[in-house]
C-alpha positions in Angstrom: 0.0 0.4 -0.3 1.2 3.3 -1.3 0.8 6.6 0.1 -2.7 8.5 0.0 -1.8 11.4 -1.4 -0.1 9.2 -4.8 -2.7 9.4 -7.5 -4.1 5.8 -7.5 -2.0 3.3 -11.0 -4.9 1.7 -11.4 -6.9 4.3 -11.8 -5.0 5.9 -14.0 -6.1 5.6 -18.1 -3.4 5.6 -20.8 -5.7 8.0 -22.9 -2.5 8.2 -26.0 -2.9 3.8 -26.0 -7.0 4.4 -25.3 -7.2 6.8 -28.5 -4.0 3.8 -30.2 -7.2 1.4 -30.1 -10.2 3.7 -30.7 -8.3 4.6 -34.4 -6.9 1.3 -35.0 -10.7 -0.5 -34.3 -12.1 2.4 -37.1 -9.7 2.0 -39.7 -9.8 -1.8 -39.6 -13.3 -1.7 -39.1 -15.5 1.6 -40.6 -18.4 2.2 -39.5 -20.6 0.8 -43.2 -23.7 1.3 -42.6 
């Protein structure tokens, strides 16, 4: 257990990876409806 002042790493969201994954999903699976 770390100090309560430390940011929760578990709740930290890597926005770069999320955006990259979303971009890849959109590129490979374009919403062609």
